N, C-alpha and C positions, 0 to 999 in steps of 0.2 A: 400508463406511464412508459415514455420511450425509454429503451435501453441506450446508455452510454457505454462506450469502450475505453478502458483504460490499460495500462501496463505498468508493472513493478518490477524495479531492478534492485538487487542487494548489493549493487556496485561491488562484485568480487573479481577475480581474475578469471572470468569466462571458464575456460577449459581446464581450469586448475594450475596453470604453469604460471611462472613468475612475471611479475608486471609492475611497473613502477607506479605510484600514486598518480602521478600526472597522466600517465598513460590511461590509467582505469577511468579518470574523471573525463579524459578527452573522449573515450570511446561512449561512456554514460550520455555526455552531451550530443554525440552524434546519434545515439538511439532516439533521444528527445526530437531531434531534427528529423530523424527519417520518420518516426511515428505521427508527426504533425504532418508530414507529406502524405502519410497514408491515411490521414483523418481521424486519428485517435482523438478523443475528447480530452484525455488526461494521461500524465505521466506520474509515476511516484516512486519515490527513493526510500529504502529502510535505513535506520539508522542503527550502526553497530560500533561498539568502542573496542579499542585494543586490538586491531587486527584480527577480529573473529573470522573463524573458518567460513562464516555465513555471509560476511560482508566487510568491507573495508571504509564505511563512510561515517566518521564521527560527528560531522557537522553539516547535516542535510540543508539547512537554510543558505549556507555559504554556497555550496554546488549549484543550487537551484537559482540564486542570484546570477552566477555566471551563465546557467542555462537560459535564464529569462532574456540575456542579451542575444541570443542566437534563436530564439523562437519567438512566435507572435501571437499564437492563438491558443496552443495546448495549456490545459490546466496543470498547475505544478503542485504535487502533493507529497506530503510526509506519511509514510505507513511503516512505522510510527515513529514519532519522536517521544522520548522518554522523559516525559516532563517534570517527574519527580526527582531526577538527576540532573535539573536545569534551574538557574533562577527564573521563575516565571516572568518577572517584569522584563529581564534583558530578552526572553523569548519573544514576548509581545513587542518590544523596540524592533527587533531584528525582523520578525514577521510582518510588521507594518512597513519597514522600509522596503522589505522584498516585495510586498503587495503593490506598493506605490511604483516600484521599478518595472514590474511585470504588468501593469494596467489591470489590476484586480484578478490575477490568474491563481493566487495562492489558495489551497486548500490544506489546512492543518489538521492532521491527523495525530492523536495521541494515544499513548498506551502506558503500561506499567513496566514492562520488560520483566526479564527473568534471569539474567547473568549475574551471578553472586560477584564476579569481579568488578562490575559496574556498580553494584549497590555498595561495595566496600569502598572503592576509588571516591565516590560521590556523596559518601555519608548517608545513604538511605538505609534505614534499618529494615532488613527483610521482614520481620515481623510486623512492621507498621507500614510497608510500602503502599498498600492499598489508600491506607489513612492519609499516608503523604501524598500520594497521587491526587486524592480528592483534593488536599487543601491547595496543592499546585494549580490544579485545574479551576479551581474557584478564584484565586489570585490571579490567574491569566485572563479569566473572563471579566473579572472587574477592571484590569488594567485596559482590555481591549474596549470595553464599555466608557472609557474617558473618566472613571470615577478617581476621586483625589487618591494619591498614593502617601504613605506615611512621609511626613515633610511637606505635603501640599503640592506635589507635582502632579502631572498628568502626562499621559502618553503623547509623544509627538514622533511621528505623524500620527494624526488622528486616523483611526482606521476601524471604526465600529461596525462595518459592514462584515468584517472578518468573523464576527460572531455567528453569521449565518453560513459561514464555511469551515466550521469546526466537525471534526470527526473523532469519535472515539472507538478503541478496539476492546474486545471483552471476550470472555469463554463461558459468561454466566448469564442465565436469565434474568436473575434479579436486577444484575448490572445493566443488562439491556433495556430494562424497563425505565431504569434511572437515566439512561442515555436519551431515551425517547423524550422522557419529561423534560429533558433540558434542550429539546429540539435540535440536538446534534445528530450527525450521520451515523451510522453503525457500520463499523470495519470488521468483517470476517476472515479469519485467517485461511490459508490455503487448506490446512488440513486442522482435524481435531485431535487434541491431545487428552490424555489420562481416560480414555473410553475404549470398549470393545466395539462400539457403533461405528459403522460407516460416518465419514464427515457429513454428508448430507443431512441423515437422520440426527445426528448429534448437535447440529447447529440449529436444525429447524424450530426447537422451542426458544432460542434466542430470537429468531426472527419473529415467531408469533408474539412474544413478549414484548417486542419493540413495537410491532404494528397495533397491538391492543392498547398500548398506552399513548399512541401517537395524537399529539393535539396541536401541531404545529399549523402553521399558517399556510405552508406549502405542502408538497407531497413529501412523503418520507423518503429518507436517503439511506441506502442500503448498498454498500460496497462489498462485493463477494470476489475475494482473490482466489485464483485457482490456478495451479500448474497445467499449462495449455501447450502441447507440442506436436503440430501437424508436421508430417512428412510424406513422403511419397506413399508409403505404407507402414503398417504397425510394425513390422519387423525392424524396420530402419529407425523408427522413432525409439523404440525400445533400446535397440543397440546403443544409441547415442546418448540416451538418458541413464542407461544402466548403472554406470560407476558411480555417479553422483547420487542417485537414489538410493543405492545399497549403503554408501557410507553415511548419508544423512539418516536413513531409518536406524541404521545400528547405532548411532551416536545417541537417537532420540530412546531407543531401547535401553541403552545403558543408562540414560538418566530418567528412567522411569515414565517417559511420557507416552511411548508406545508399548503395547504388548509384544511379545516375541513373534517373530515371523520367520518362515521357513523355506519360501519358494519365491522365485522372481515375481510372480503375479502377487504374491502377498505383499511384497515390498511396494509394488506399484498402487496396490489398493489402500495400503496404510498411509503411503505418502499422497494419496487422492490425486494420481495422475491421470489427466486426459490426453491420451497420445495416439497418433495413428494417423492413417489417411484424414483428410478434412472431414469427410461425410462420417467416420467413425468418432472423431471429435464432436462432432455436433451432436450425434446420437448420444454419447457419453455424457455431455454437458447436460442434455435434456433428461437424463436420468437423475440428475442430481436435483434433489428436492427443494435445494435452496436458491439455485440459479433463477428459477421463474419469478423470485420475489426480488432480484437484484435491480435497482435502478442504475448500477455501474457495475458491470463485469471488469475486474481487474486481473489481466493475464499475467502469468510469469512463467519462466523457463526453469528458475530454481526448483528443486535442488540439482538439476540437471547440470552437467559441466559441459557447456557448449562454447565453441569458437563464437567470436563476435559476429562473422558473417552468417553462421549458423542461426544466432539469435535475431538478426535483421530478417533473414528468410522466414522465420517461424512468425514475425510480426507481420510480416506481408501477407502470408497464407491465411493468418488469423482475420486480418481486415479484408481480404477479399474473398475468402472460400469459408470461412466459419462463422464470423460474427453476423454477417448478413442473413444467415439462415436462422440466427436466434432472434432476430427482430432489430438489430442494430442498422441504423441508416446514417451514412455519413452526412455530417452537418454541412451546410454552405460554408464555404471560408469566410471569416470575418474579416471585414473591410478594415484597414488600418485607419487609425483616427486621423482626421484632417486638421493638419497645423495651420495656423493663422499668425500674422504678424510681419514683421520687416525681415527680410531675407539677410 
């Protein structure tokens, strides 16, 4: 199974400085354009509500619709859309329109989320969020399949092929088996929470459960997200990531997601950061137990607080110096569709 290369952005203000929403969205669009030029197979955006410190994009399908008009080949993904906080029928409609606009490039990644403010604002019962999530996914799937809705309506535009491009995120092996049985792709977070184990070890049982249950007609789809930041050397990379990683891990420790850490190396390990000279990054990723099972390696620089130009430089180094050593090969550019008819 050939490895595909993607990148993920949380659509935040890069180095932590102030930025308008329009400037953030312009920068994000530029990242997709640059990544496409570098040969990336996919680009993914994360959904965050209410100007979260982790990201500032509440409506990923809207932004991806704009990005679709500036790109031609790169696949457009959500990682993840909080489907329980949405109307699944409306999500299906928006997704169908975006997929038609982008010539079939949308990949819809779904997840439960964990922000209490979002649950309260959108009427999600924290105690029932997994049940509500499952109900929402089921209705989304039925809508995309073209089944009659209450009142007799059906999805327009029809887009049943999106069912083959659904992904789900989880942290549990039982849920991974369910995702496999539904023939959806499995999305794994950049770091494992509520465990003393390193991320690769903690996520490996999810991968094994997913692979054991796979009965799909095509190959299994496993998207592995990782913080990857190559630079001239490890000292430079760590210095540039340090502030963001420390703040992110401290917040996670305070929320009970990570055990306490006391050293910079501990912070980097708990955030599961792969940083340094490109050769060091390659060696680090090869030690990750889950990466060999990835059909799609999805790189990100979060939780680092990097300037826009630094992020672009990292994407270039990953595409030219890191990913090829892991088995990724840049695909031949897809030719634009030939249009016929009167001028």
